[in-house]
Structures are given as C-alpha cells and as structure tokens.
matplotlib code that plots the C-alpha trace (Angstrom):
import matplotlib.pyplot as plt

x = [45.4, 45.4, 44.8, 47.8, 50.2, 51.2, 52.5, 54.9, 55.1, 57.8, 56.6, 57.8, 55.3, 52.5, 52.8, 53.2, 50.5, 50.9, 49.2, 45.7, 45.9, 42.9, 42.2, 43.0, 45.1, 46.9, 50.1, 51.7, 50.8, 52.3, 55.4, 55.6, 55.1, 57.9, 60.2, 59.2, 60.0, 63.3, 64.3, 63.2, 61.8, 60.1, 57.2, 53.8, 50.6, 50.2, 53.8, 53.5, 50.1, 51.9, 54.8, 52.8, 49.9, 47.2, 44.6, 45.3, 42.6, 43.6, 47.3, 46.0, 44.4, 47.6, 49.7, 47.3, 47.6, 51.5, 51.7, 49.7, 52.1, 55.0, 56.5, 55.8, 55.8, 53.4, 54.0, 50.7, 50.8, 48.1, 47.7, 48.9, 52.1, 50.4, 51.6, 55.1, 55.5, 58.7, 60.0, 60.6, 63.7, 61.5, 60.2, 63.6, 64.6, 61.3, 62.1, 65.5, 64.0, 61.8]
y = [92.1, 92.3, 95.9, 96.0, 96.0, 99.2, 99.5, 98.9, 95.4, 92.9, 90.6, 87.6, 88.7, 89.2, 85.8, 84.0, 81.5, 82.7, 86.1, 84.4, 81.3, 79.0, 80.7, 79.7, 82.7, 81.4, 82.4, 79.0, 79.0, 82.5, 81.4, 78.4, 80.6, 82.9, 80.0, 78.3, 81.5, 81.8, 78.4, 79.0, 81.9, 83.0, 80.7, 80.5, 80.3, 76.8, 76.0, 77.7, 75.9, 72.6, 73.5, 74.5, 72.1, 74.5, 75.0, 77.5, 79.9, 79.6, 80.5, 83.4, 84.9, 84.6, 86.0, 89.0, 89.6, 89.3, 91.5, 94.2, 93.9, 94.6, 91.0, 89.8, 91.2, 89.6, 90.0, 89.2, 87.5, 86.3, 83.0, 79.5, 80.7, 82.3, 85.0, 85.0, 85.5, 86.9, 88.1, 91.8, 92.9, 93.1, 89.6, 88.2, 89.8, 88.5, 85.0, 84.9, 85.7, 82.6]
z = [174.6, 178.3, 179.6, 181.7, 178.6, 176.9, 173.4, 171.9, 173.1, 171.8, 169.2, 171.2, 173.9, 171.4, 169.8, 173.1, 174.1, 177.7, 176.6, 176.7, 178.8, 178.1, 174.7, 171.3, 170.1, 167.1, 168.6, 168.0, 164.4, 163.8, 165.5, 163.3, 160.2, 161.3, 161.8, 158.5, 156.6, 158.5, 157.3, 153.7, 151.9, 149.8, 150.2, 148.9, 151.1, 150.0, 151.0, 154.3, 155.0, 154.3, 156.6, 159.5, 159.2, 158.8, 155.9, 153.2, 154.4, 158.0, 156.8, 154.8, 157.9, 160.0, 157.1, 156.9, 160.6, 160.4, 157.5, 159.2, 162.2, 159.8, 160.1, 156.6, 153.2, 150.5, 146.9, 145.3, 141.9, 139.6, 138.3, 139.3, 141.0, 144.0, 146.4, 147.7, 151.4, 152.8, 156.3, 156.6, 158.7, 161.8, 161.1, 161.0, 164.1, 165.7, 164.4, 166.0, 169.2, 169.2]

ax = plt.figure().add_subplot(projection="3d")
ax.plot(x, y, z, "-o")
ax.set_aspect("equal")
plt.show()
C-alpha cells in the first residue's frame, strides 16, 4: 500500500488496479469474486474459480485475503462438497460500490 494512505481505506480503493500501476495486484480478480458472489451465493471455491477464470489455488489465495479483510465468510466442509463462500455485510456493501 502506498505510504500516503492512512487506514481505514475504503475497500473500493484497496481493490482498485490504480493502487499499484504497472504491478499485478490481483485487484481485478478480487473485484470479480465480489461481483460473482453478489450475483449468486453461496459458491464453492471451484465454482468461484470457474466464474472468474482463475485456478482453484489462485482463488483460494484471494478468498483467504478477502476473508481476512472481513469481506467474505468461508464455511469449511469436509469431503467432496467443498467450502462454501459467502459475502459478509461489509462484502455486500463493497460489491455494490464496484
């Protein structure tokens, strides 16, 4: 994060590609995940990966960051069903701003 910013910073700013011009930040993928979940939830990691066109492992990394930021809630389940990913209230508000 550029040193000129102070926290709290709006989510729309943190997930903006303009935050790090010339660098691959993953902001576009995280925005796509928010919008995919706004359209349909819950989704599995596999479903999210297919929706946004990223590998399942890449999607897991983004989901972990977004869960840490308080935008997503992950219900981990054992077996073939996989984890369910849902938007939190903050995630829904952030998705509406995108």
